[in-house]
N, C-alpha and C positions, 0 to 999 in steps of 0.2 A: 504494500500500500504506500502511496505517496503522501507527502505532506498536504495538509489542507491550507488553502490560501483564502484570506479574508481581505476584502476591500474595506478600508476604514475611512469614514468621513467625520469631520468635526462639526457639530451642530452650532447654531448661533449662540446658544447658552453656554458653550464651552465643553459640553459632554461629547462623547464619541459613540458612533454607531458602526457595527461591524457586520458585514454580510459575506458569508462564505460563497466563493465562486464555483465550487464543485459539489456542494451538498446543500440541503435546505436548512442551514444553521444561521441564526441571527443572534446578536447580543448587543449590549450597550453598557456604558459606564460613565459616571460623572468625571472620572479622571482616567488617565492612561493606565495607571496601575490597576484600578478597578476593572477597566475593560479587559486587561490581560487576564485577570483572575476569572472574570465572567466568561470569557471565550474558552479558557481551559475547561471550566465546568460544563459549558454547553457542548463542547466536543466530546468530553467524556460521557455525558448523558446520551448524546446522539449515537455513540458507538458502544453503548453499555453491553450489548450482547454479541459483539464481534471485535475483531482486532483493532486496537487503537492505532491511529496514524503515528508515524515516527516524529512528527513535528508540526508546528503551526506557524504559518507566516502571516504577519499583519502588514498590509500594504496601505500606508496612509496616503490618501488622495487629498490634495489641497487645491482649492479653487479660489483664485484671488482676482478681483477686478481692479484695474488701475485706470482711473479717469485721465484723459489727456486734455490739457488746456484749462 
């Protein structure tokens, strides 16, 4: 089994939302550390009856708009 990859976005309130790109797993956290813990728990729960993946990759996507002028 390969690692599971999450796309992470930061919400306007500062929290984070993570969506797995290969499985139907979602999680969130108010801080980066809380998100990391919540993602670990979500992956473990999703794979509770089968082999756990060797690792989890969190890919932070940042969208920033810069006004010109």
